[in-house]
C-alpha positions as a printed Julia matrix, in Angstrom:
520×3 Matrix{Float64}:
 46.93  158.17  156.11
 48.37  158.05  152.6
 46.92  155.85  149.91
 48.82  153.06  148.21
 49.88  155.45  145.47
 52.26  156.91  148.05
 53.66  153.81  149.69
 57.13  154.23  148.21
 57.41  157.66  149.79
 55.71  156.83  153.06
 57.08  153.4   153.77
 60.21  153.16  151.69
 61.34  149.88  150.22
 62.8   148.37  153.34
 61.86  144.92  154.53
 61.24  143.57  157.99
 62.55  140.16  157.01
 65.83  140.43  158.89
 64.41  141.35  162.24
 64.7   137.83  163.63
 67.21  136.31  161.24
 69.76  135.62  164.0
 67.33  133.21  165.59
 66.14  131.61  162.37
 67.42  128.03  162.09
 66.48  127.73  158.4
 69.2   130.05  157.2
 72.83  130.83  157.75
 72.75  133.35  160.6
 76.14  134.96  160.06
 75.44  138.46  158.78
 78.27  139.99  156.77
 79.23  143.63  157.05
 77.02  145.61  154.75
 78.56  147.25  151.73
 76.86  149.67  149.32
 74.3   148.23  146.94
 76.0   148.36  143.61
 74.35  145.61  141.61
 73.86  147.6   138.45
 75.61  148.85  135.4
 78.76  150.81  136.06
 77.61  153.49  133.66
 74.18  154.09  135.23
 73.12  156.26  138.13
 73.91  153.39  140.53
 77.37  154.21  141.81
 80.15  151.78  142.63
 82.4   154.55  143.89
 82.02  153.5   147.55
 83.54  150.07  146.95
 87.28  149.84  147.42
 88.26  147.74  144.41
 91.83  147.62  145.69
 90.6   145.51  148.6
 91.53  141.91  147.7
 88.3   140.73  149.36
 85.91  143.09  147.57
 84.35  140.25  145.54
 83.59  138.28  148.7
 82.07  141.32  150.35
 80.0   142.08  147.29
 78.7   138.51  147.07
 77.89  138.45  150.79
 75.94  141.66  150.46
 74.16  140.41  147.35
 73.23  137.16  149.07
 71.84  139.07  152.05
 69.8   141.44  149.9
 68.32  138.61  147.85
 67.52  136.45  150.84
 63.79  135.71  150.78
 61.68  136.91  153.72
 60.19  133.89  155.5
 57.54  133.21  158.11
 60.25  131.94  160.48
 61.8   135.42  160.53
 58.89  136.52  162.71
 57.92  133.13  164.12
 61.18  131.19  164.64
 59.29  128.24  166.08
 56.83  127.97  163.18
 56.39  124.29  162.41
 56.45  122.83  158.93
 54.47  119.83  157.71
 54.96  117.54  154.69
 53.72  119.14  151.5
 50.22  118.31  150.33
 51.34  119.01  146.78
 52.27  115.73  145.14
 50.96  115.01  141.62
 51.56  111.29  142.17
 49.34  111.16  145.22
 45.99  112.93  145.23
 43.54  112.93  148.11
 40.85  115.34  149.22
 41.13  114.22  152.85
 43.83  116.75  153.8
 42.94  117.85  157.34
 45.32  116.01  159.62
 46.49  113.8   156.74
 49.64  115.09  155.07
 50.82  112.54  152.53
 54.49  112.14  151.73
 56.09  110.32  148.84
 59.78  109.62  149.23
 59.92  108.29  145.69
 58.75  111.53  144.09
 61.62  113.89  143.37
 59.62  116.87  142.15
 60.4   119.25  144.99
 62.77  122.2   144.95
 65.53  122.36  147.55
 65.77  125.65  149.45
 69.42  125.87  148.41
 68.69  125.64  144.67
 69.72  128.8   142.85
 69.41  130.4   139.4
 72.33  132.33  137.94
 71.26  135.96  137.48
 73.79  136.91  134.81
 75.11  134.46  132.22
 77.35  136.6   130.02
 80.95  137.31  130.88
 81.79  140.77  129.54
 85.51  141.16  128.96
 85.29  144.95  128.79
 82.94  147.73  129.95
 82.83  148.86  126.32
 81.24  145.6   125.13
 77.72  146.07  123.81
 75.26  145.86  126.69
 78.03  145.33  129.26
 76.83  145.19  132.87
 79.87  145.62  135.05
 80.35  145.85  138.79
 83.89  147.2   138.74
 85.96  149.13  136.16
 87.72  145.92  135.12
 84.4   144.13  134.47
 85.4   141.2   136.66
 83.1   138.19  136.8
 81.17  137.87  140.05
 78.52  135.16  140.36
 75.09  136.38  141.44
 72.45  133.82  142.3
 68.7   134.1   142.98
 66.34  131.55  144.52
 64.79  128.91  142.31
 60.99  128.82  142.33
 58.84  125.74  142.79
 57.19  123.42  145.33
 59.01  122.62  148.57
 58.88  119.32  150.43
 57.84  121.09  153.63
 55.1   123.7   153.88
 54.35  126.26  156.61
 50.61  126.63  156.14
 48.07  123.88  156.7
 45.65  123.97  153.74
 42.56  123.61  155.92
 43.61  126.76  157.85
 44.27  128.88  154.77
 42.03  131.59  153.43
 43.62  132.89  150.24
 42.79  136.11  148.4
 43.69  137.33  144.92
 43.7   140.98  143.86
 44.43  142.52  140.43
 45.58  146.15  140.39
 46.56  148.81  137.87
 45.47  148.58  134.26
 44.35  145.64  132.18
 46.9   143.28  130.71
 46.6   140.07  128.67
 46.93  137.04  130.93
 45.32  138.3   134.13
 42.6   135.67  133.99
 45.16  132.98  133.21
 47.1   133.77  136.38
 43.94  133.99  138.52
 42.79  130.64  137.17
 46.04  128.85  137.87
 46.42  130.29  141.37
 42.96  128.94  142.24
 43.62  125.54  140.67
 46.97  125.14  142.42
 45.54  126.24  145.77
 42.86  123.57  145.45
 45.48  120.95  144.63
 47.19  121.83  147.91
 43.84  121.36  149.61
 42.69  124.95  150.14
 38.91  125.39  150.09
 38.59  129.05  151.11
 39.64  131.19  148.14
 38.28  134.66  147.38
 38.88  137.43  144.92
 39.09  141.06  146.01
 37.15  143.13  143.44
 38.62  146.16  141.69
 42.15  146.22  143.05
 43.15  147.51  146.47
 39.93  149.52  146.47
 38.07  146.29  147.23
 39.59  146.16  150.72
 37.87  149.36  151.83
 34.79  149.92  149.69
 31.9   148.39  151.63
 29.84  148.09  148.45
 32.4   145.7   146.95
 31.97  142.13  148.17
 34.7   139.51  147.94
 34.14  136.95  145.19
 34.21  133.24  146.15
 36.55  131.38  143.78
 36.84  127.72  142.89
 37.97  125.65  139.94
 34.38  125.59  138.71
 34.24  129.41  138.74
 37.58  129.98  137.0
 37.62  126.99  134.64
 37.12  128.96  131.41
 38.01  132.54  132.35
 41.33  132.33  130.47
 39.37  132.25  127.24
 38.56  135.95  127.69
 40.65  139.05  128.17
 40.36  141.47  131.07
 40.15  140.46  134.72
 37.4   138.41  136.34
 37.95  140.5   139.48
 38.19  143.91  137.83
 41.04  146.4   138.2
 41.57  149.9   139.57
 44.43  152.21  140.48
 45.27  153.59  143.9
 43.34  152.5   146.95
 43.17  152.86  150.74
 46.09  153.16  153.14
 48.24  150.19  154.07
 46.9   149.98  157.66
 43.33  149.86  156.37
 44.21  147.03  153.99
 45.91  145.0   156.73
 42.95  145.66  159.03
 40.75  144.21  156.3
 43.01  141.16  155.97
 42.68  140.53  159.71
 38.91  140.99  159.7
 38.47  138.63  156.76
 40.87  136.03  158.16
 43.04  136.12  155.05
 46.51  134.63  155.52
 47.6   134.34  151.87
 47.43  137.32  149.53
 48.34  137.11  145.85
 48.86  140.54  144.28
 48.93  140.94  140.5
 50.32  144.27  139.33
 53.25  146.41  138.29
 55.86  148.46  140.12
 53.4   150.58  142.09
 51.25  147.6   142.99
 54.34  145.69  144.13
 55.39  148.63  146.28
 51.98  148.36  147.9
 52.39  144.6   148.36
 55.77  145.16  150.01
 54.24  147.74  152.36
 51.45  145.28  153.24
 54.07  142.6   153.94
 56.01  144.96  156.21
 52.87  145.98  158.09
 51.96  142.33  158.62
 55.46  141.73  159.99
 55.11  144.73  162.27
 51.84  143.35  163.65
 53.3   139.82  163.84
 50.65  138.39  161.52
 51.38  135.1   159.79
 50.34  136.3   156.36
 52.12  135.43  153.11
 52.08  138.25  150.53
 53.17  137.11  147.07
 53.44  139.32  143.99
 53.03  138.33  140.36
 54.52  141.04  138.11
 51.91  142.32  135.67
 53.14  145.09  133.43
 52.58  145.12  129.72
 55.57  147.48  129.4
 57.98  144.73  130.52
 59.69  147.19  132.87
 60.35  145.03  135.97
 64.03  144.73  136.92
 66.04  141.49  136.73
 63.37  139.45  134.94
 63.43  138.13  131.39
 59.92  139.44  130.77
 56.55  140.01  132.41
 53.28  138.38  131.43
 51.25  140.07  128.72
 54.33  141.37  126.93
 54.49  138.66  124.26
 50.79  139.08  123.53
 51.18  142.86  123.3
 54.01  142.54  120.78
 51.99  140.07  118.74
 48.83  142.17  118.77
 50.82  145.3   117.88
 51.65  143.63  114.56
 48.05  144.11  113.46
 48.22  147.85  114.03
 51.64  148.15  112.39
 50.55  146.13  109.38
 47.44  148.31  109.02
 49.57  151.44  109.16
 51.95  149.97  106.6
 49.13  149.11  104.19
 47.6   152.58  104.58
 50.94  154.28  104.0
 52.04  151.99  101.16
 48.7   152.35   99.36
 48.61  156.15   99.53
 50.54  158.74   97.58
 53.28  159.9    99.96
 51.66  157.92  102.74
 52.94  158.08  106.31
 51.63  155.72  109.01
 52.15  156.5   112.69
 51.48  153.88  115.38
 51.6   154.67  119.09
 52.25  151.72  121.41
 52.41  151.32  125.18
 55.59  152.14  127.08
 55.6   154.93  129.66
 59.24  154.78  130.64
 60.41  151.69  128.78
 60.33  151.12  125.03
 60.4   147.32  124.97
 57.05  146.88  123.2
 57.86  149.43  120.49
 61.35  147.98  120.0
 60.24  144.34  119.82
 57.17  145.12  117.72
 59.34  147.05  115.25
 61.77  144.15  115.04
 59.0   141.6   114.57
 57.12  143.5   111.88
 59.91  144.37  109.46
 57.68  147.26  108.34
 58.91  150.08  110.59
 61.18  152.83  109.28
 61.46  154.83  112.52
 61.17  153.53  116.09
 61.01  156.14  118.86
 61.29  155.09  122.51
 61.51  156.96  125.86
 65.12  155.98  126.55
 66.53  157.5   123.35
 66.24  161.29  122.96
 65.34  162.68  119.54
 64.43  165.87  117.75
 61.42  166.2   115.48
 62.61  169.34  113.75
 65.97  170.37  112.37
 68.28  168.91  109.72
 68.87  165.76  111.83
 65.3   165.49  113.07
 62.63  162.87  112.48
 60.67  165.07  110.06
 63.66  165.66  107.8
 64.23  161.93  107.68
 60.56  161.35  106.84
 60.99  163.74  103.91
 63.97  161.67  102.77
 61.93  158.46  103.04
 59.04  159.96  101.05
 61.49  161.03   98.33
 63.28  157.67   98.18
 60.63  155.1    99.15
 57.37  156.91   98.6
 56.02  156.0   102.04
 57.08  155.54  105.68
 55.87  153.97  108.93
 56.71  155.3   112.4
 56.33  153.42  115.69
 56.41  155.6   118.8
 56.15  154.55  122.46
 53.75  156.59  124.59
 56.5   157.9   126.85
 58.85  158.94  124.04
 59.68  162.58  123.38
 58.0   163.96  126.5
 60.68  166.66  126.62
 59.19  168.02  123.39
 55.76  168.5   124.93
 54.36  170.91  127.46
 54.87  169.58  130.98
 51.93  168.59  133.14
 51.65  168.26  136.91
 48.65  165.96  136.66
 48.9   162.44  138.1
 46.69  159.38  137.87
 45.28  157.42  140.82
 48.51  155.43  141.08
 50.59  158.59  141.41
 52.05  158.33  137.89
 52.58  161.52  135.93
 50.01  161.87  133.16
 51.94  162.08  129.9
 51.02  164.22  126.94
 50.05  162.36  123.77
 53.24  162.05  121.74
 51.37  160.14  119.03
 48.9   162.9   118.26
 51.67  165.5   118.55
 53.84  163.62  116.05
 50.9   163.32  113.67
 50.1   167.04  113.89
 53.73  168.13  113.52
 54.19  165.82  110.53
 51.17  167.29  108.75
 52.31  170.82  109.55
 55.87  170.2   108.38
 54.95  168.77  104.98
 52.38  171.49  104.43
 55.01  174.16  105.16
 57.54  172.69  102.72
 54.86  172.24  100.04
 55.08  168.46   99.82
 51.91  166.37   99.83
 51.73  163.82  102.66
 48.86  161.53  103.58
 49.29  160.92  107.33
 47.37  158.17  109.11
 47.5   157.64  112.89
 46.64  154.46  114.83
 46.52  154.0   118.62
 45.69  150.35  119.44
 46.42  150.65  123.19
 43.06  149.56  124.59
 42.57  146.88  121.95
 45.88  145.31  122.99
 45.3   145.6   126.74
 41.9   143.93  126.55
 42.74  140.89  124.42
 43.25  137.38  125.77
 46.73  135.98  126.25
 48.37  134.18  123.34
 49.79  130.66  123.68
 53.22  131.82  124.88
 51.76  134.07  127.57
 49.2   131.4   128.45
 51.97  128.97  129.38
 53.92  131.7   131.15
 50.92  132.81  133.22
 50.11  129.24  134.16
 53.58  128.6   135.56
 53.71  131.99  137.31
 50.41  131.23  139.05
 51.64  127.81  140.15
 54.92  129.16  141.5
 53.17  131.99  143.35
 51.21  129.39  145.33
 54.31  127.24  145.87
 56.11  130.28  147.29
 53.29  131.06  149.69
 53.08  127.51  151.04
 56.87  127.42  151.38
 56.46  130.21  153.93
 57.86  133.08  151.89
 56.36  136.56  151.91
 57.23  139.92  150.42
 58.46  138.21  147.26
 57.54  138.11  143.6
 57.97  135.43  140.96
 59.43  135.69  137.48
 61.83  134.19  134.97
 65.57  134.69  135.04
 67.54  133.29  132.11
 64.47  131.17  131.23
 64.29  129.66  134.75
 61.58  130.55  137.27
 62.87  132.31  140.37
 61.75  134.22  143.46
 62.91  137.78  144.13
 62.51  140.02  147.19
 60.1   142.73  146.07
 62.34  145.74  146.92
 65.05  144.48  144.56
 62.82  144.56  141.48
 60.93  147.84  141.98
 63.65  150.35  142.85
 63.27  151.84  139.36
 61.81  150.76  136.01
 63.78  148.46  133.76
 64.85  150.42  130.68
 66.07  149.68  127.19
 69.86  150.05  127.15
 70.86  152.27  124.24
 74.06  150.21  123.92
 72.32  146.83  124.07
 72.48  144.36  121.24
 68.67  144.33  121.02
 68.47  148.07  120.4
 71.31  147.79  117.87
 69.32  145.04  116.14
 66.3   147.32  116.01
 68.35  150.12  114.45
 69.71  147.66  111.9
 66.19  146.49  111.06
 64.74  150.01  110.64
 67.84  151.61  109.12
 67.13  154.81  111.02
 69.85  157.31  111.96
 70.25  159.22  115.22
 67.78  162.09  115.45
 69.93  164.47  117.48
């Protein structure tokens, strides 16, 4: 049996949510003819060639397909006769006597209707050549794309007294983990749930007999957001999907909240599918945790704002070192395996970066148009320079490795150290003095507590994760879309990492701020 690091290969990204949709009274049961999935930029690897744009009904077909793909898996897909009860979540009416007593308040209009939607794209691009254009067809026609609004529903599909909820944090550390854990627990208790546990050290906690689940309550989590890290601990990889679902059954868990990135979400989707296959009424809800901000379709992921803010300390230190030295050069390596969002935003925020290098934009170190030649120019004209490089940048310049971590990710070579060494070597060879300082703040950033912006963000994400579970959804994740909170089917946000668009306005702004040329 493969571990969770292989769930994408073993299980794919398919969902079982449509198996009983014809008999599901909650949703429109007319299933349109499927057309290729082409929600993506025309100029990326996602092809729109299979769509016949001469068909006068292509927009309708596209929207039907989009609506079907973004339909949220629900408990009634597997249990069409599942009964709902009035929500126990009502801030105007609090009572601890929930069993058999489900209060309703017709005067409170704080619930979300199942038909509420959030517009996915808000910019109309008049041409595919517009900066950052995301077009479906060659003419860049406008097609509305809507996703489901997040929040509490008036009817719930789990009785609080019958719920045992579990929280698990996977992958690496990220600012805000404790904030999300705390708010999930608090919101569950507001619904009336009394059985809440934490699974220690990621998915590993489902199989390691030495790891005991951690009882959680408001009293336990009250102040955990004041510290970084994760109350529950984190780890990568873990047991096979069947073993995890076996553990869920044995423990009586029927709500699982999974905090993690792309790989963790792939695991959550596989757990959801296995629960569907076994006809288990279990709600699996993801909360996207990736400091790299590389989850598709979402404005941002939690921890990103804090990472950008904390990166300023390292950049400012590098700037002071470089500016205070004769021919000083400061090099800062920031997180970003495949996506350069942290490096780009940190460079923009600091105003102290001369060169920003990210994974999405190829560059040369050597040669007349390379980074080192430009550093020589900066030393001659400014007297100092500061470089910000994302960890996944320039991997084509380094010796390849076949090593992988426990999550199945390729282990990257250290571009920061390589850039430092090549810079020293270059200036020594041309006979120019250079004082090179290198800073890697990765683990300092990962371990810090969330800032105010992320604190608010994590709080609302935790609340909406619980709302989604009680609404009967499963195999979904929660995030922001155009500043509004929305639910997404997990497969739609993990098909590949979100990347910085080299033609986006944000990258153009970064280039304007640094003044750097192309290094090709």
